[in-house]
N, C-alpha and C positions, 0 to 999 in steps of 0.2 A: 150843223156841227163845229166849233171854229176850234180850231187845233194850234198851237205854237210850239216853233220848234228851235232848238237853243244848239248848236252847236258849240260844244268844250275844247275846240281847236284855235292855239295863234295862230295859226296857218289858214290860207281854203284852197286845204287840197282834197282831202277823204274826208275829214269829216263832213267838212261846209257840201262835199257834195251827195256825200252818205243820208245826208240830213234833208237835203233840199231835193233828191232824188226821190223823199218818202213824203216829202210835201205834195209833192208832183203826183204823187200820186193817189194820196187827196183829193187832191182838187177836181181829179176828174172824176171822183165819185161825189161829187157836192160839199165839201167840207170848204170853208172859208179860212185860209193860213196866213202866218204870223211867223216873221222868223228870226233869228238873233246868233249873230259871232260874235265870240269875248275878240276873235280879232280885231288887235289894234283897237280897243278900247279901253278907258279909263275904268280898271274895277279894285278898289280898293279894300286891302283888308281886315275883318273883322275883326277890332278890337274889342270884344265882348266889355264892352264899355257901359250897356247893359242902358242907355239912352232909348232906346224901341223900349224897354221896358215899360223905364219912366216915363214917358215922355207921349208914347202911345201915336207917334206923328211917323211913323217909318225912320228910317236909319238914320244917322250920324254926318254920316259921307254922303255929299251930293254929286256922284259920279254917272254915268252910263247905266248902272246899273234900273235906276227908275221907269224904264224903258222895259226891263222884265219885268220887275217889280207890274206893271199894270198889263203887260199881255199874260202875266199867270194867273190876274185876277179873270179878265178880260176869257179865260179860254177856259174847253170842255174837256180835252185832250194837251198833252204834252209828252213831246219825244224830246230825251237829252240823248246828242252824240258826243263820244270821245272816243281820241286815239290813247291808247294805252302808254301811262311815262312811266315804267320801271313797274310794271306788272297793276296799274291802276290808270285812271282820271287823270285827266289835269290838272295842276296846279291851279287855273286861273274857271278851272268849272268847280273845284271845292270849295274855290272865294266864293263864288256866286251861292250855290248853295247853302253854304254857313250867312251869307249876310239875307238871307227869304228869310231870317228869326224876323228881320225887321219888320215885316209885313204880317208875320204871323203872331207878335207882341200885339198887332194892333186889334186882330181878330182871330184867334185860335182855331178858329173853324175857315176858314179863308179856302185854302185848299181841299177841307172833307169832300170826299168822292169822284173828285174829277179825275179821270183815267192817265196812266202815264205808260211810257215804255221807253227801253231802250237803245240805244243803236253801240258797239262799241267796236273800234280798227284795232288792229295790231300788224306792224311789221311781220311780224314773228305768226306760224300758224297759234303760238300756245306761248301766244305775248300778255293773256291778264282779260282775256276779251269775257270770261266768266268773272273775274271778279268785280271787275268795273260795271258790268249788268248790276252785279247784286247791290256794289256800290252804288246806282242810279237809284234802285230800287230801293234800298234803304230812304234814301231822303225820299220819296211818296212817302213809305210806310210810318214813317218820321211828322209827316204831318197829312196824317190822314188820308190818302190818296189812296188808288185802286192801282197797284200796280200790275199789269201783264206782262207774260211772255207770250211762244207764240204756239205753245202747247208742244205733246211727244213726237219725237222724229224727228229732231232738226232745228229747234228753235224754241229748247223748252225756257230759258230765260230773256230769250228775246234775240235783237239778229246783229249777230257777229261778222265780218270779214279779215280777212288774213289779206291787209294789200299789195307784199313782199312789198311794203318803201316803195311803192309807184303810184300811192294818190289816186287821183282819180282814175286812173287807166286801172291798176290794181283790184279799185270796188268792183270795175265793167267788168274785170276778164275772172273776180270771180262768182261763178254761177251760184254759186251750193250759198255765198253769203246773201245773193240775190231772194235765194228760195226765203233761207231765214229771214229776210226782212219781210218779203211779202208776206213770209204763213204771219209773222208775229203784228203787223198793217192788218191783216183781215180781223186778226181777234180783236184787237188795240178800236178796230171800228164795230164790229159787235160789242163792244163792253158799251162804249160811248154811248149806242143808239140805245139800247136797253134803259142805260144808266138817265135820261135825260126822259126819254118817254114823262 
């Protein structure tokens, strides 16, 4: 099972730790993993220029997202994590999602039936974590992927953390957040195993 993890944070702190925690958990269960962080990357905005539609050669921009495109195509499962900025995902992550139009323009079914989950982290207990998960799930659904949560009683839409603005330390202290992550990861693995039989 091939898993691609994306951190949508411009900092290498809480979200970076959360996504890598998930990838380590999956590596211990015989998954091959790859990771991408938007931190310190050149990611240009989608201009809706329709180059990708007309040319079917990918995006007009040649920047650090080429690595993302290759790994999205490679993966069986995708994990997207984001801190909450103004109650939703970061601008960097939204730009990454917008730019994925380029690979879908080449092949509209390129991401079909890949399994996706989300991890969101808020400095406040109610900082937009569920709204962020819904935004991540919307991206998956638009691209014909299979969005999953962790199930009832604690991880309905996916993994959520309350970091108390303490980055990695805050995530490590959030026992309920870690429980929601493991619950979601177990469901994620189950769906991928069934999907690639």
